VOTOR-984292 format. One record per residue (C-alpha): residue number from 1; z, y, x; residue in three letters. Coordinates in steps of 0.5 Angstrom, whole numbers, plus 500, padded with zeros to 3 digits. Example, Ala and Ser with C-alpha at 12.3 -4.5 7.8 and 13.67 -1.06 7.14 Angstrom:
! residues 2
1, 516, 491, 525, ALA
2, 514, 498, 527, SER
//
This chain:
! residues 190
1, 504, 430, 510, MET
2, 499, 424, 509, ARG
3, 492, 427, 507, GLY
4, 494, 434, 505, GLY
5, 494, 440, 507, VAL
6, 501, 443, 509, SER
7, 503, 448, 504, THR
8, 504, 453, 511, ASN
9, 496, 452, 513, VAL
10, 496, 454, 504, LYS
11, 499, 459, 505, LYS
12, 496, 462, 512, LEU
13, 489, 461, 509, THR
14, 490, 464, 503, VAL
15, 494, 470, 506, GLY
16, 488, 471, 511, ALA
17, 483, 472, 505, LEU
18, 488, 476, 502, LEU
19, 488, 481, 508, SER
20, 480, 480, 508, ALA
21, 479, 483, 501, MET
22, 484, 488, 502, SER
23, 481, 491, 508, VAL
24, 475, 490, 504, ALA
25, 477, 495, 499, LEU
26, 480, 499, 504, ILE
27, 473, 500, 507, SER
28, 470, 502, 500, PHE
29, 475, 507, 499, GLY
30, 473, 510, 506, ALA
31, 467, 510, 504, LEU
32, 468, 514, 498, LEU
33, 473, 519, 501, GLU
34, 475, 520, 493, THR
35, 477, 513, 492, LEU
36, 482, 513, 499, ASP
37, 488, 513, 496, LEU
38, 486, 509, 489, SER
39, 483, 503, 494, MET
40, 489, 503, 498, ALA
41, 494, 503, 492, ALA
42, 489, 496, 489, ILE
43, 489, 494, 497, ALA
44, 497, 493, 496, SER
45, 496, 488, 489, PHE
46, 495, 482, 494, ALA
47, 502, 484, 498, CYS
48, 504, 484, 490, VAL
49, 501, 477, 490, PHE
50, 504, 475, 496, ALA
51, 511, 476, 495, VAL
52, 511, 473, 489, ILE
53, 507, 467, 491, GLU
54, 507, 466, 499, LEU
55, 514, 469, 500, LYS
56, 517, 469, 506, GLY
57, 513, 473, 513, MET
58, 507, 472, 510, TYR
59, 507, 479, 506, PRO
60, 509, 482, 511, TRP
61, 504, 479, 516, LEU
62, 498, 481, 510, MET
63, 501, 488, 511, TYR
64, 500, 488, 518, ALA
65, 493, 485, 519, VAL
66, 490, 489, 514, THR
67, 494, 495, 516, GLY
68, 492, 495, 523, ILE
69, 485, 493, 522, ILE
70, 484, 497, 517, SER
71, 486, 503, 522, VAL
72, 482, 501, 528, LEU
73, 477, 500, 524, LEU
74, 476, 506, 521, MET
75, 481, 511, 524, PRO
76, 479, 518, 521, GLN
77, 479, 515, 514, SER
78, 485, 516, 510, MET
79, 485, 509, 506, ALA
80, 487, 505, 511, GLY
81, 493, 510, 514, TRP
82, 495, 511, 507, PHE
83, 496, 503, 506, TYR
84, 499, 502, 513, LEU
85, 504, 508, 512, LEU
86, 506, 507, 505, PHE
87, 502, 502, 500, PHE
88, 502, 496, 504, GLY
89, 509, 495, 506, TYR
90, 511, 497, 499, TYR
91, 511, 492, 494, PRO
92, 516, 488, 499, MET
93, 521, 494, 499, LEU
94, 520, 495, 491, LYS
95, 523, 487, 490, GLU
96, 529, 489, 495, LYS
97, 530, 496, 492, PHE
98, 530, 493, 485, GLU
99, 536, 489, 486, ARG
100, 540, 496, 486, LEU
101, 542, 500, 480, LYS
102, 537, 504, 477, LYS
103, 539, 511, 480, PRO
104, 539, 508, 486, VAL
105, 533, 505, 486, THR
106, 529, 511, 484, TRP
107, 532, 515, 490, VAL
108, 531, 511, 495, LEU
109, 523, 510, 492, LYS
110, 522, 517, 492, LEU
111, 525, 519, 499, ILE
112, 520, 513, 502, LEU
113, 514, 516, 498, LEU
114, 516, 523, 501, ASN
115, 518, 520, 508, ALA
116, 511, 517, 508, ALA
117, 507, 523, 506, ILE
118, 511, 527, 511, LEU
119, 509, 522, 517, ILE
120, 502, 521, 514, CYS
121, 502, 529, 515, ALA
122, 505, 529, 522, VAL
123, 500, 523, 524, ILE
124, 494, 528, 522, VAL
125, 496, 534, 525, TYR
126, 498, 531, 532, PHE
127, 492, 526, 532, PHE
128, 486, 529, 528, PHE
129, 487, 537, 528, MET
130, 484, 541, 533, GLY
131, 490, 547, 536, SER
132, 491, 552, 532, GLY
133, 492, 549, 526, GLU
134, 499, 548, 523, GLY
135, 502, 543, 518, LEU
136, 501, 546, 512, LEU
137, 493, 545, 514, GLU
138, 495, 538, 515, ALA
139, 498, 537, 509, PHE
140, 492, 540, 505, GLU
141, 488, 535, 510, TYR
142, 492, 529, 506, VAL
143, 492, 532, 500, PHE
144, 484, 533, 500, GLY
145, 482, 539, 504, ASN
146, 485, 544, 498, VAL
147, 488, 551, 499, GLY
148, 494, 555, 500, GLY
149, 501, 553, 500, VAL
150, 502, 554, 492, ALA
151, 497, 549, 491, VAL
152, 499, 544, 496, VAL
153, 506, 544, 493, ALA
154, 503, 542, 486, VAL
155, 499, 537, 489, LEU
156, 506, 534, 492, TYR
157, 509, 534, 487, LEU
158, 504, 531, 483, LEU
159, 504, 526, 488, VAL
160, 511, 525, 486, ASN
161, 509, 524, 479, VAL
162, 503, 519, 479, VAL
163, 507, 515, 484, PHE
164, 513, 514, 478, VAL
165, 507, 512, 474, VAL
166, 504, 508, 479, TYR
167, 511, 504, 480, ASP
168, 512, 503, 473, ILE
169, 505, 500, 472, ALA
170, 506, 496, 478, LEU
171, 512, 493, 475, THR
172, 509, 491, 468, ARG
173, 503, 488, 472, LEU
174, 508, 483, 476, ILE
175, 511, 482, 469, SER
176, 505, 480, 466, PHE
177, 503, 475, 473, TYR
178, 509, 472, 473, ILE
179, 509, 471, 465, PHE
180, 501, 470, 464, LYS
181, 498, 467, 470, LEU
182, 503, 464, 476, SER
183, 502, 458, 473, LYS
184, 495, 458, 476, ARG
185, 497, 459, 482, PHE
186, 502, 453, 483, LYS
187, 498, 449, 488, PHE
188, 501, 453, 493, LEU
189, 507, 450, 493, ASN
190, 505, 443, 493, ARG
//
């Protein structure tokens, strides 16, 4: 290794810095509750970078560290939960899903999203809501304390549509990064 820093040390350091940045973004989302979903999504871009540049176990380690620290520091905030239950690991699974045929890819992505929403509502129901509250109230809490079954159903559908837009935008961002910016980060693999 003569006088240099090993590639693993560089990758671990970059992963730790990205995790710290992601926790800061999620914390900002926790402070302003209207940004909790947005900040969780933005924090997931660090995992996108890790999938492309760090590869291997590093993106998964970043996801675990960021998600656990976010939930431990801000257990009442949905931002950390959104990251832990969906946005943090989605970039790693997106890479795997996109190797499949288009219809299968989209079906798997939407199943994953809807399972994450359901799990989030169940966690809210069992850990954050008092007795006498129902699962509908848990979904309302997840979607921002809105009222009524119809509103929750419309928001649930809207979340699926927004997710498709998010996924397409993420794909374009990844393409932009690979073709325009990735040359600047080759120091990680030397």
